[in-house]
DOVO-570148 format. One line per 4 residues: number of its first residue (from 1); for each residue x, y, z of N, C-alpha, C. Coordinates in steps of 0.2 Angstrom, whole numbers. Layout:
BEGIN
NUM = X,Y,Z,X,Y,Z,X,Y,Z | ...
! end
This chain:
BEGIN
1 = -20,100,-79,-22,93,-80,-26,92,-86 | -30,97,-88,-33,97,-94,-28,96,-100 | -23,100,-100,-18,100,-105,-15,93,-106 | -13,90,-100,-11,83,-100,-16,78,-103
5 = -22,79,-101,-27,74,-104,-27,75,-112 | -27,81,-114,-27,82,-121,-21,80,-125 | -15,80,-122,-9,78,-125,-9,70,-125 | -12,67,-120,-13,60,-120,-17,57,-126
9 = -23,61,-127,-27,59,-133,-23,60,-140 | -18,64,-140,-15,65,-146,-10,58,-147 | -8,55,-142,-4,49,-142,-8,43,-145 | -14,43,-142,-18,37,-144,-26,39,-144
13 = -30,39,-149,-37,41,-148,-41,37,-143 | -39,31,-141,-43,28,-137,-42,29,-129 | -37,34,-128,-35,35,-121,-41,39,-118 | -43,36,-112,-48,39,-108,-46,40,-101
17 = -48,46,-98,-46,47,-91,-51,43,-87 | -49,40,-82,-53,36,-77,-52,40,-71 | -58,42,-68,-57,46,-61,-60,41,-56 | -58,43,-50,-60,39,-44,-68,39,-44
21 = -71,45,-45,-78,45,-45,-81,40,-50 | -78,40,-56,-81,35,-61,-81,28,-59 | -75,26,-55,-75,20,-53,-80,18,-47 | -81,23,-43,-85,22,-37,-92,22,-40
25 = -94,26,-45,-101,25,-48,-102,19,-51 | -97,16,-54,-98,10,-58,-99,4,-53 | -96,5,-47,-96,-1,-42,-103,-1,-38 | -107,5,-39,-113,5,-36,-119,2,-40
29 = -117,2,-47,-122,-1,-51,-122,-9,-51 | -127,-12,-53,-127,-19,-53,-122,-22,-58 | -118,-26,-56,-113,-29,-60,-116,-35,-64 | -113,-36,-70,-115,-41,-74,-110,-48,-73
33 = -104,-46,-72,-99,-52,-72,-99,-55,-65 | -96,-61,-64,-96,-64,-58,-89,-62,-54 | -89,-62,-47,-84,-60,-43,-78,-65,-43 | -76,-68,-48,-70,-73,-49,-65,-70,-54
37 = -59,-72,-52,-54,-70,-57,-54,-75,-63 | -53,-72,-69,-52,-76,-75,-45,-78,-75 | -43,-83,-79,-36,-85,-78,-31,-80,-81 | -34,-75,-85,-30,-70,-88,-28,-64,-83
41 = -34,-62,-79,-33,-57,-74,-29,-60,-68 | -29,-66,-66,-25,-69,-61,-18,-69,-63 | -17,-71,-69,-10,-71,-72,-6,-65,-72 | -10,-60,-74,-7,-53,-75,-6,-50,-68
45 = -11,-51,-63,-10,-49,-56,-5,-52,-53 | -4,-59,-54,1,-63,-51,8,-60,-53 | 9,-59,-60,15,-57,-62,17,-50,-60 | 12,-46,-60,13,-39,-58,16,-38,-51
49 = 12,-42,-47,14,-42,-39,20,-45,-38 | 22,-51,-41,28,-54,-40,34,-50,-42 | 33,-46,-48,38,-41,-50,39,-36,-45 | 34,-33,-42,34,-28,-37,38,-31,-31
53 = 36,-37,-29,40,-40,-23,47,-41,-24 | 49,-43,-30,56,-44,-32,60,-38,-32 | 56,-32,-33,60,-26,-33,60,-23,-26 | 57,-26,-21,58,-23,-15,51,-21,-11
57 = 46,-22,-14,39,-19,-11,38,-23,-5 | 34,-19,0,33,-22,6,27,-28,5 | 29,-34,8,23,-39,8,17,-37,12 | 11,-39,9,5,-38,13,2,-44,16
61 = 5,-49,15,3,-56,19,9,-58,23 | 8,-62,28,13,-65,33,18,-69,29 | 24,-70,31,29,-74,28,29,-81,31 | 24,-83,35,24,-89,38,24,-95,33
65 = 28,-100,33,28,-105,29,31,-104,22 | 34,-98,21,37,-97,15,45,-96,16 | 49,-99,11,56,-99,12,59,-93,8 | 61,-88,11,63,-82,8,69,-83,3
69 = 73,-88,4,79,-89,0,77,-93,-6 | 71,-95,-7,69,-99,-13,69,-94,-19 | 71,-96,-25,70,-92,-31,63,-90,-33 | 58,-94,-31,51,-93,-32,47,-89,-27
73 = 51,-87,-22,48,-83,-16,43,-78,-18 | 45,-73,-23,40,-68,-24,34,-70,-27 | 34,-76,-31,28,-78,-34,24,-82,-29 | 27,-86,-25,23,-89,-19,20,-84,-15
77 = 24,-78,-13,21,-73,-9,15,-70,-12 | 16,-68,-19,10,-65,-23,4,-70,-23 | 5,-76,-24,-1,-81,-24,-4,-80,-17 | 0,-80,-11,-3,-80,-5,-7,-74,-4
81 = -4,-68,-6,-8,-62,-6,-14,-62,-9 | -14,-65,-15,-20,-65,-19,-26,-69,-16 | -24,-75,-13,-28,-80,-10,-31,-77,-3 | -27,-73,0,-29,-69,6,-33,-63,5
85 = -34,-61,-2,-37,-55,-4,-35,-49,0 | -28,-48,-1,-25,-42,2,-22,-37,-2 | -23,-38,-9,-20,-33,-14,-25,-27,-15 | -22,-21,-15,-26,-15,-16,-26,-13,-24
89 = -27,-18,-28,-27,-17,-35,-35,-16,-37 | -36,-13,-43,-42,-13,-46,-42,-16,-53 | -47,-21,-54,-47,-24,-60,-52,-21,-65 | -50,-19,-71,-55,-16,-76,-57,-21,-81
93 = -63,-22,-81,-66,-27,-86,-70,-23,-91 | -68,-24,-97,-72,-21,-103,-77,-26,-105 | -83,-24,-106,-88,-29,-109,-90,-28,-116 | -92,-33,-120,-93,-32,-127,-98,-26,-129
97 = -103,-24,-124,-107,-19,-126,-105,-12,-124 | -98,-12,-122,-95,-5,-121,-95,-3,-114 | -98,-6,-110,-99,-5,-103,-92,-7,-99 | -90,-4,-94,-84,-6,-90,-86,-7,-83
101 = -83,-12,-80,-84,-14,-73,-77,-14,-70 | -77,-11,-64,-71,-11,-60,-72,-15,-54 | -68,-20,-52,-68,-24,-47,-62,-23,-43 | -63,-22,-36,-57,-22,-32,-54,-30,-31
105 = -47,-30,-31,-44,-37,-31,-47,-40,-24 | -49,-36,-19,-51,-39,-13,-58,-42,-13 | -62,-40,-19,-68,-43,-19,-68,-49,-23 | -63,-51,-27,-63,-56,-32,-60,-62,-28
109 = -62,-68,-30,-59,-74,-27,-57,-79,-33 | -53,-84,-31,-50,-89,-36,-55,-95,-35 | -57,-98,-40,-62,-104,-40,-59,-110,-42 | -53,-110,-44,-50,-117,-46,-45,-119,-41
! end
């Protein structure tokens, strides 16, 4: 594992390993940012999840009210999963002072 970490640093000097423990520790600290998606985080999360669904990932929300034959079905389902806060993703926010915050997608909400 250490060898892999060292080889990744050779690829790019800013590559840092993030462990589960460091994420848990950062979630215990008082957070600076608000528990809302930025439009950029929402867009990246929506696109990533829609791509996963289009490639056959299991849906995490009910399919009620959605038309599976619709071409925008993966996007609509991804929106529904985000609004119902069912995605097991972690959002990494880097702050200008060098501190990082990690938010679970289940903790964040859409305000628009």
